FIBASE-583032 format. One record per atom (N, C-alpha, C): x, y, z; chain; residue number from 1; atom name; residue in one letter. Coordinates in Angstrom, 3 decimals, always signed. Layout:
<nodes>
@x->X, y->Y, z->Z, chaine->A, num->NUM, atome->CA, residu->a
...
</nodes>
This chain:
<nodes>
@x->+104.712, y->+102.764, z->+164.627, chaine->A, num->1, atome->N, residu->m
@x->+104.489, y->+103.777, z->+163.904, chaine->A, num->1, atome->CA, residu->m
@x->+105.009, y->+105.010, z->+164.523, chaine->A, num->1, atome->C, residu->m
@x->+106.168, y->+105.344, z->+164.050, chaine->A, num->2, atome->N, residu->p
@x->+106.780, y->+106.538, z->+164.722, chaine->A, num->2, atome->CA, residu->p
@x->+106.085, y->+107.764, z->+164.414, chaine->A, num->2, atome->C, residu->p
@x->+105.686, y->+108.295, z->+165.505, chaine->A, num->3, atome->N, residu->t
@x->+105.098, y->+109.757, z->+165.476, chaine->A, num->3, atome->CA, residu->t
@x->+106.101, y->+110.711, z->+165.468, chaine->A, num->3, atome->C, residu->t
@x->+106.013, y->+111.584, z->+164.576, chaine->A, num->4, atome->N, residu->v
@x->+107.043, y->+112.642, z->+164.322, chaine->A, num->4, atome->CA, residu->v
@x->+106.746, y->+113.942, z->+165.207, chaine->A, num->4, atome->C, residu->v
@x->+105.440, y->+114.237, z->+165.186, chaine->A, num->5, atome->N, residu->i
@x->+105.023, y->+115.344, z->+165.857, chaine->A, num->5, atome->CA, residu->i
@x->+103.410, y->+115.331, z->+166.131, chaine->A, num->5, atome->C, residu->i
@x->+102.999, y->+115.887, z->+167.323, chaine->A, num->6, atome->N, residu->v
@x->+101.556, y->+116.266, z->+167.323, chaine->A, num->6, atome->CA, residu->v
@x->+101.178, y->+117.691, z->+167.484, chaine->A, num->6, atome->C, residu->v
@x->+100.400, y->+118.223, z->+166.490, chaine->A, num->7, atome->N, residu->i
@x->+100.194, y->+119.551, z->+166.570, chaine->A, num->7, atome->CA, residu->i
@x->+98.823, y->+119.799, z->+166.605, chaine->A, num->7, atome->C, residu->i
@x->+98.086, y->+120.767, z->+167.528, chaine->A, num->8, atome->N, residu->r
@x->+96.694, y->+120.910, z->+167.430, chaine->A, num->8, atome->CA, residu->r
@x->+95.803, y->+119.694, z->+167.372, chaine->A, num->8, atome->C, residu->r
@x->+96.279, y->+118.681, z->+167.986, chaine->A, num->9, atome->N, residu->g
@x->+95.477, y->+117.376, z->+167.980, chaine->A, num->9, atome->CA, residu->g
@x->+95.751, y->+116.503, z->+166.750, chaine->A, num->9, atome->C, residu->g
@x->+96.454, y->+116.891, z->+165.879, chaine->A, num->10, atome->N, residu->y
@x->+96.882, y->+116.246, z->+164.583, chaine->A, num->10, atome->CA, residu->y
@x->+98.177, y->+115.422, z->+164.762, chaine->A, num->10, atome->C, residu->y
@x->+98.041, y->+114.130, z->+164.640, chaine->A, num->11, atome->N, residu->r
@x->+99.271, y->+113.375, z->+164.786, chaine->A, num->11, atome->CA, residu->r
@x->+99.777, y->+113.044, z->+163.550, chaine->A, num->11, atome->C, residu->r
@x->+100.999, y->+113.423, z->+163.346, chaine->A, num->12, atome->N, residu->f
@x->+101.667, y->+113.205, z->+162.064, chaine->A, num->12, atome->CA, residu->f
@x->+102.787, y->+112.268, z->+162.420, chaine->A, num->12, atome->C, residu->f
@x->+102.718, y->+111.127, z->+161.459, chaine->A, num->13, atome->N, residu->f
@x->+103.545, y->+109.817, z->+161.710, chaine->A, num->13, atome->CA, residu->f
@x->+103.727, y->+109.214, z->+160.399, chaine->A, num->13, atome->C, residu->f
@x->+104.747, y->+107.913, z->+160.464, chaine->A, num->14, atome->N, residu->f
@x->+104.824, y->+107.222, z->+159.191, chaine->A, num->14, atome->CA, residu->f
@x->+104.743, y->+105.673, z->+159.796, chaine->A, num->14, atome->C, residu->f
@x->+104.508, y->+104.787, z->+158.937, chaine->A, num->15, atome->N, residu->y
@x->+104.680, y->+103.397, z->+159.360, chaine->A, num->15, atome->CA, residu->y
@x->+106.071, y->+103.029, z->+159.203, chaine->A, num->15, atome->C, residu->y
@x->+106.452, y->+101.999, z->+159.956, chaine->A, num->16, atome->N, residu->s
@x->+107.741, y->+101.510, z->+160.050, chaine->A, num->16, atome->CA, residu->s
@x->+108.202, y->+100.848, z->+158.797, chaine->A, num->16, atome->C, residu->s
@x->+107.084, y->+100.256, z->+158.000, chaine->A, num->17, atome->N, residu->n
@x->+107.347, y->+99.666, z->+156.880, chaine->A, num->17, atome->CA, residu->n
@x->+106.889, y->+100.572, z->+155.511, chaine->A, num->17, atome->C, residu->n
@x->+106.889, y->+101.837, z->+155.756, chaine->A, num->18, atome->N, residu->d
@x->+106.501, y->+102.690, z->+154.622, chaine->A, num->18, atome->CA, residu->d
@x->+107.621, y->+102.564, z->+153.498, chaine->A, num->18, atome->C, residu->d
@x->+107.105, y->+103.111, z->+152.393, chaine->A, num->19, atome->N, residu->h
@x->+107.642, y->+103.097, z->+151.158, chaine->A, num->19, atome->CA, residu->h
@x->+107.817, y->+104.411, z->+150.533, chaine->A, num->19, atome->C, residu->h
@x->+108.675, y->+104.742, z->+149.673, chaine->A, num->20, atome->N, residu->e
@x->+108.758, y->+105.831, z->+148.806, chaine->A, num->20, atome->CA, residu->e
@x->+107.560, y->+106.153, z->+147.945, chaine->A, num->20, atome->C, residu->e
@x->+107.036, y->+107.071, z->+147.453, chaine->A, num->21, atome->N, residu->p
@x->+107.716, y->+108.524, z->+147.727, chaine->A, num->21, atome->CA, residu->p
@x->+107.660, y->+108.876, z->+149.178, chaine->A, num->21, atome->C, residu->p
@x->+108.369, y->+109.795, z->+149.532, chaine->A, num->22, atome->N, residu->i
@x->+108.508, y->+110.271, z->+151.025, chaine->A, num->22, atome->CA, residu->i
@x->+107.136, y->+110.782, z->+151.216, chaine->A, num->22, atome->C, residu->i
@x->+106.448, y->+110.537, z->+152.250, chaine->A, num->23, atome->N, residu->h
@x->+105.049, y->+110.993, z->+152.621, chaine->A, num->23, atome->CA, residu->h
@x->+104.960, y->+110.967, z->+154.172, chaine->A, num->23, atome->C, residu->h
@x->+103.837, y->+111.500, z->+154.580, chaine->A, num->24, atome->N, residu->i
@x->+103.436, y->+111.569, z->+155.830, chaine->A, num->24, atome->CA, residu->i
@x->+102.038, y->+111.195, z->+156.181, chaine->A, num->24, atome->C, residu->i
@x->+101.661, y->+110.497, z->+157.207, chaine->A, num->25, atome->N, residu->h
@x->+100.279, y->+110.178, z->+157.530, chaine->A, num->25, atome->CA, residu->h
@x->+99.912, y->+111.171, z->+158.673, chaine->A, num->25, atome->C, residu->h
@x->+98.507, y->+111.434, z->+158.602, chaine->A, num->26, atome->N, residu->v
@x->+98.032, y->+112.267, z->+159.659, chaine->A, num->26, atome->CA, residu->v
@x->+96.866, y->+111.735, z->+160.267, chaine->A, num->26, atome->C, residu->v
@x->+96.452, y->+111.780, z->+161.575, chaine->A, num->27, atome->N, residu->e
@x->+95.213, y->+111.250, z->+161.965, chaine->A, num->27, atome->CA, residu->e
@x->+94.895, y->+112.224, z->+163.282, chaine->A, num->27, atome->C, residu->e
@x->+93.492, y->+112.130, z->+163.137, chaine->A, num->28, atome->N, residu->k
@x->+92.941, y->+112.968, z->+164.450, chaine->A, num->28, atome->CA, residu->k
@x->+91.514, y->+112.200, z->+164.496, chaine->A, num->28, atome->C, residu->k
@x->+91.199, y->+111.931, z->+165.778, chaine->A, num->29, atome->N, residu->d
@x->+90.101, y->+111.024, z->+166.027, chaine->A, num->29, atome->CA, residu->d
@x->+89.752, y->+109.850, z->+165.115, chaine->A, num->29, atome->C, residu->d
@x->+88.848, y->+109.986, z->+164.212, chaine->A, num->30, atome->N, residu->n
@x->+88.621, y->+108.782, z->+163.291, chaine->A, num->30, atome->CA, residu->n
@x->+88.982, y->+109.134, z->+161.798, chaine->A, num->30, atome->C, residu->n
@x->+89.708, y->+110.245, z->+161.575, chaine->A, num->31, atome->N, residu->k
@x->+90.118, y->+110.737, z->+160.373, chaine->A, num->31, atome->CA, residu->k
@x->+91.592, y->+110.460, z->+160.301, chaine->A, num->31, atome->C, residu->k
@x->+91.873, y->+110.131, z->+158.797, chaine->A, num->32, atome->N, residu->t
@x->+93.098, y->+110.084, z->+158.424, chaine->A, num->32, atome->CA, residu->t
@x->+93.466, y->+110.497, z->+157.084, chaine->A, num->32, atome->C, residu->t
@x->+94.703, y->+111.002, z->+156.744, chaine->A, num->33, atome->N, residu->a
@x->+95.109, y->+111.256, z->+155.558, chaine->A, num->33, atome->CA, residu->a
@x->+96.465, y->+111.046, z->+155.110, chaine->A, num->33, atome->C, residu->a
@x->+96.841, y->+110.976, z->+153.962, chaine->A, num->34, atome->N, residu->k
@x->+98.231, y->+110.696, z->+153.624, chaine->A, num->34, atome->CA, residu->k
@x->+98.718, y->+111.772, z->+152.614, chaine->A, num->34, atome->C, residu->k
@x->+99.881, y->+112.318, z->+152.907, chaine->A, num->35, atome->N, residu->i
@x->+100.353, y->+113.450, z->+151.989, chaine->A, num->35, atome->CA, residu->i
@x->+101.861, y->+113.258, z->+151.472, chaine->A, num->35, atome->C, residu->i
@x->+101.976, y->+113.297, z->+150.271, chaine->A, num->36, atome->N, residu->n
@x->+103.150, y->+113.203, z->+149.791, chaine->A, num->36, atome->CA, residu->n
@x->+104.080, y->+114.583, z->+150.048, chaine->A, num->36, atome->C, residu->n
@x->+105.220, y->+114.388, z->+150.523, chaine->A, num->37, atome->N, residu->l
@x->+105.990, y->+115.609, z->+150.831, chaine->A, num->37, atome->CA, residu->l
@x->+106.777, y->+116.335, z->+149.622, chaine->A, num->37, atome->C, residu->l
@x->+107.220, y->+115.623, z->+148.598, chaine->A, num->38, atome->N, residu->v
@x->+107.806, y->+116.090, z->+147.517, chaine->A, num->38, atome->CA, residu->v
@x->+107.239, y->+115.372, z->+146.180, chaine->A, num->38, atome->C, residu->v
@x->+106.589, y->+115.982, z->+145.313, chaine->A, num->39, atome->N, residu->p
@x->+106.007, y->+117.247, z->+145.686, chaine->A, num->39, atome->CA, residu->p
@x->+104.807, y->+117.266, z->+146.766, chaine->A, num->39, atome->C, residu->p
@x->+104.601, y->+118.319, z->+147.412, chaine->A, num->40, atome->N, residu->l
@x->+103.531, y->+118.304, z->+148.488, chaine->A, num->40, atome->CA, residu->l
@x->+102.184, y->+118.135, z->+147.653, chaine->A, num->40, atome->C, residu->l
@x->+101.545, y->+117.081, z->+147.933, chaine->A, num->41, atome->N, residu->e
@x->+100.192, y->+116.728, z->+147.603, chaine->A, num->41, atome->CA, residu->e
@x->+99.567, y->+115.725, z->+148.327, chaine->A, num->41, atome->C, residu->e
@x->+98.188, y->+115.989, z->+148.444, chaine->A, num->42, atome->N, residu->l
@x->+97.358, y->+115.062, z->+149.188, chaine->A, num->42, atome->CA, residu->l
@x->+97.055, y->+113.764, z->+148.370, chaine->A, num->42, atome->C, residu->l
@x->+97.404, y->+112.819, z->+148.893, chaine->A, num->43, atome->N, residu->v
@x->+97.234, y->+111.332, z->+148.262, chaine->A, num->43, atome->CA, residu->v
@x->+95.860, y->+110.729, z->+148.348, chaine->A, num->43, atome->C, residu->v
@x->+95.617, y->+110.853, z->+149.786, chaine->A, num->44, atome->N, residu->k
@x->+94.152, y->+110.231, z->+150.165, chaine->A, num->44, atome->CA, residu->k
@x->+93.704, y->+110.940, z->+151.573, chaine->A, num->44, atome->C, residu->k
@x->+92.351, y->+110.785, z->+151.739, chaine->A, num->45, atome->N, residu->s
@x->+91.921, y->+111.377, z->+152.911, chaine->A, num->45, atome->CA, residu->s
@x->+90.621, y->+110.810, z->+153.183, chaine->A, num->45, atome->C, residu->s
@x->+90.473, y->+110.496, z->+154.599, chaine->A, num->46, atome->N, residu->r
@x->+89.150, y->+109.664, z->+154.893, chaine->A, num->46, atome->CA, residu->r
@x->+88.495, y->+110.692, z->+156.146, chaine->A, num->46, atome->C, residu->r
@x->+87.332, y->+111.265, z->+156.005, chaine->A, num->47, atome->N, residu->n
@x->+86.694, y->+111.902, z->+157.090, chaine->A, num->47, atome->CA, residu->n
@x->+87.188, y->+113.284, z->+157.464, chaine->A, num->47, atome->C, residu->n
@x->+88.203, y->+113.901, z->+156.829, chaine->A, num->48, atome->N, residu->f
@x->+88.684, y->+115.108, z->+157.188, chaine->A, num->48, atome->CA, residu->f
@x->+87.718, y->+116.120, z->+156.121, chaine->A, num->48, atome->C, residu->f
@x->+87.393, y->+117.362, z->+156.827, chaine->A, num->49, atome->N, residu->t
@x->+86.671, y->+118.270, z->+155.889, chaine->A, num->49, atome->CA, residu->t
@x->+87.626, y->+119.018, z->+155.084, chaine->A, num->49, atome->C, residu->t
@x->+87.096, y->+119.825, z->+154.212, chaine->A, num->50, atome->N, residu->a
@x->+88.050, y->+120.578, z->+153.250, chaine->A, num->50, atome->CA, residu->a
@x->+88.730, y->+121.703, z->+154.139, chaine->A, num->50, atome->C, residu->a
@x->+88.031, y->+122.211, z->+155.223, chaine->A, num->51, atome->N, residu->s
@x->+88.664, y->+123.141, z->+156.127, chaine->A, num->51, atome->CA, residu->s
@x->+89.884, y->+122.666, z->+156.936, chaine->A, num->51, atome->C, residu->s
@x->+89.503, y->+121.322, z->+157.447, chaine->A, num->52, atome->N, residu->e
@x->+90.622, y->+120.609, z->+158.119, chaine->A, num->52, atome->CA, residu->e
@x->+91.910, y->+120.414, z->+157.161, chaine->A, num->52, atome->C, residu->e
@x->+91.564, y->+119.794, z->+156.038, chaine->A, num->53, atome->N, residu->l
@x->+92.567, y->+119.684, z->+155.124, chaine->A, num->53, atome->CA, residu->l
@x->+93.430, y->+120.874, z->+154.804, chaine->A, num->53, atome->C, residu->l
@x->+92.809, y->+122.055, z->+154.708, chaine->A, num->54, atome->N, residu->k
@x->+93.434, y->+123.267, z->+154.503, chaine->A, num->54, atome->CA, residu->k
@x->+94.528, y->+123.555, z->+155.861, chaine->A, num->54, atome->C, residu->k
@x->+94.093, y->+123.313, z->+156.952, chaine->A, num->55, atome->N, residu->i
@x->+94.795, y->+123.356, z->+158.215, chaine->A, num->55, atome->CA, residu->i
@x->+96.016, y->+122.481, z->+158.028, chaine->A, num->55, atome->C, residu->i
@x->+95.574, y->+121.192, z->+157.625, chaine->A, num->56, atome->N, residu->i
@x->+96.640, y->+120.089, z->+157.638, chaine->A, num->56, atome->CA, residu->i
@x->+97.822, y->+120.547, z->+156.486, chaine->A, num->56, atome->C, residu->i
@x->+97.465, y->+120.957, z->+155.347, chaine->A, num->57, atome->N, residu->r
@x->+98.326, y->+121.431, z->+154.405, chaine->A, num->57, atome->CA, residu->r
@x->+99.437, y->+122.374, z->+154.927, chaine->A, num->57, atome->C, residu->r
@x->+98.775, y->+123.458, z->+155.511, chaine->A, num->58, atome->N, residu->k
@x->+99.564, y->+124.680, z->+156.234, chaine->A, num->58, atome->CA, residu->k
@x->+100.573, y->+123.868, z->+157.300, chaine->A, num->58, atome->C, residu->k
@x->+100.114, y->+123.060, z->+158.197, chaine->A, num->59, atome->N, residu->l
@x->+100.853, y->+122.378, z->+159.231, chaine->A, num->59, atome->CA, residu->l
@x->+102.052, y->+121.637, z->+158.431, chaine->A, num->59, atome->C, residu->l
@x->+101.862, y->+120.873, z->+157.411, chaine->A, num->60, atome->N, residu->v
@x->+102.868, y->+120.085, z->+156.620, chaine->A, num->60, atome->CA, residu->v
@x->+103.678, y->+121.102, z->+155.865, chaine->A, num->60, atome->C, residu->v
@x->+103.199, y->+122.124, z->+155.323, chaine->A, num->61, atome->N, residu->e
@x->+104.096, y->+123.276, z->+154.744, chaine->A, num->61, atome->CA, residu->e
@x->+105.020, y->+123.586, z->+155.740, chaine->A, num->61, atome->C, residu->e
@x->+104.574, y->+124.012, z->+156.905, chaine->A, num->62, atome->N, residu->e
@x->+105.408, y->+124.468, z->+158.150, chaine->A, num->62, atome->CA, residu->e
@x->+106.514, y->+123.651, z->+158.654, chaine->A, num->62, atome->C, residu->e
@x->+106.181, y->+122.204, z->+158.537, chaine->A, num->63, atome->N, residu->n
@x->+106.987, y->+121.230, z->+158.873, chaine->A, num->63, atome->CA, residu->n
@x->+107.630, y->+120.289, z->+157.936, chaine->A, num->63, atome->C, residu->n
@x->+107.552, y->+120.686, z->+156.713, chaine->A, num->64, atome->N, residu->q
@x->+108.061, y->+119.702, z->+155.691, chaine->A, num->64, atome->CA, residu->q
@x->+109.326, y->+119.258, z->+155.717, chaine->A, num->64, atome->C, residu->q
@x->+110.385, y->+120.220, z->+156.115, chaine->A, num->65, atome->N, residu->l
@x->+111.691, y->+119.737, z->+156.394, chaine->A, num->65, atome->CA, residu->l
@x->+111.950, y->+118.866, z->+157.299, chaine->A, num->65, atome->C, residu->l
@x->+111.291, y->+119.100, z->+158.412, chaine->A, num->66, atome->N, residu->l
@x->+111.307, y->+118.109, z->+159.578, chaine->A, num->66, atome->CA, residu->l
@x->+110.787, y->+116.966, z->+159.200, chaine->A, num->66, atome->C, residu->l
@x->+109.565, y->+116.720, z->+158.592, chaine->A, num->67, atome->N, residu->f
@x->+109.109, y->+115.607, z->+158.201, chaine->A, num->67, atome->CA, residu->f
@x->+110.140, y->+114.691, z->+157.293, chaine->A, num->67, atome->C, residu->f
@x->+110.700, y->+115.416, z->+156.428, chaine->A, num->68, atome->N, residu->i
@x->+111.705, y->+114.676, z->+155.339, chaine->A, num->68, atome->CA, residu->i
@x->+112.972, y->+114.434, z->+156.221, chaine->A, num->68, atome->C, residu->i
@x->+113.435, y->+115.213, z->+157.037, chaine->A, num->69, atome->N, residu->d
@x->+114.616, y->+114.792, z->+157.919, chaine->A, num->69, atome->CA, residu->d
@x->+114.230, y->+113.453, z->+158.930, chaine->A, num->69, atome->C, residu->d
@x->+113.172, y->+113.497, z->+159.476, chaine->A, num->70, atome->N, residu->k
@x->+112.729, y->+112.238, z->+160.228, chaine->A, num->70, atome->CA, residu->k
@x->+112.640, y->+111.088, z->+159.422, chaine->A, num->70, atome->C, residu->k
@x->+111.997, y->+111.217, z->+158.026, chaine->A, num->71, atome->N, residu->w
@x->+111.934, y->+110.123, z->+157.271, chaine->A, num->71, atome->CA, residu->w
@x->+113.307, y->+109.690, z->+156.997, chaine->A, num->71, atome->C, residu->w
@x->+114.195, y->+110.383, z->+156.487, chaine->A, num->72, atome->N, residu->n
@x->+115.456, y->+109.935, z->+156.163, chaine->A, num->72, atome->CA, residu->n
@x->+116.285, y->+109.508, z->+157.277, chaine->A, num->72, atome->C, residu->n
@x->+116.139, y->+109.905, z->+158.464, chaine->A, num->73, atome->N, residu->e
@x->+116.763, y->+109.448, z->+159.576, chaine->A, num->73, atome->CA, residu->e
@x->+116.227, y->+108.005, z->+159.842, chaine->A, num->73, atome->C, residu->e
@x->+114.982, y->+107.814, z->+159.963, chaine->A, num->74, atome->N, residu->f
@x->+114.472, y->+106.600, z->+160.260, chaine->A, num->74, atome->CA, residu->f
@x->+114.667, y->+105.412, z->+159.149, chaine->A, num->74, atome->C, residu->f
@x->+114.432, y->+105.860, z->+157.898, chaine->A, num->75, atome->N, residu->f
@x->+114.547, y->+104.900, z->+156.786, chaine->A, num->75, atome->CA, residu->f
@x->+116.034, y->+104.658, z->+156.345, chaine->A, num->75, atome->C, residu->f
@x->+116.992, y->+105.453, z->+156.598, chaine->A, num->76, atome->N, residu->n
@x->+118.525, y->+105.356, z->+156.013, chaine->A, num->76, atome->CA, residu->n
@x->+119.451, y->+104.864, z->+156.995, chaine->A, num->76, atome->C, residu->n
@x->+118.723, y->+104.623, z->+158.302, chaine->A, num->77, atome->N, residu->n
@x->+119.627, y->+104.061, z->+159.366, chaine->A, num->77, atome->CA, residu->n
@x->+119.580, y->+102.442, z->+159.419, chaine->A, num->77, atome->C, residu->n
</nodes>
């Protein structure tokens, strides 16, 4: 599970056997979510509150290009 970045305790990562569409996983404590990057949309969430999901969305928007670059770097090599 390559970790891309940890921000404010949220770990953004993808699985080494992940598949398209390009997406990022996020976890904190016992909470998880999956977010498609293009277009930006929440796929699923478990145990995150609405306010946490708002924070996560903002963090994903701010780092969207980094996540896409890291995805392409990992899966296209």
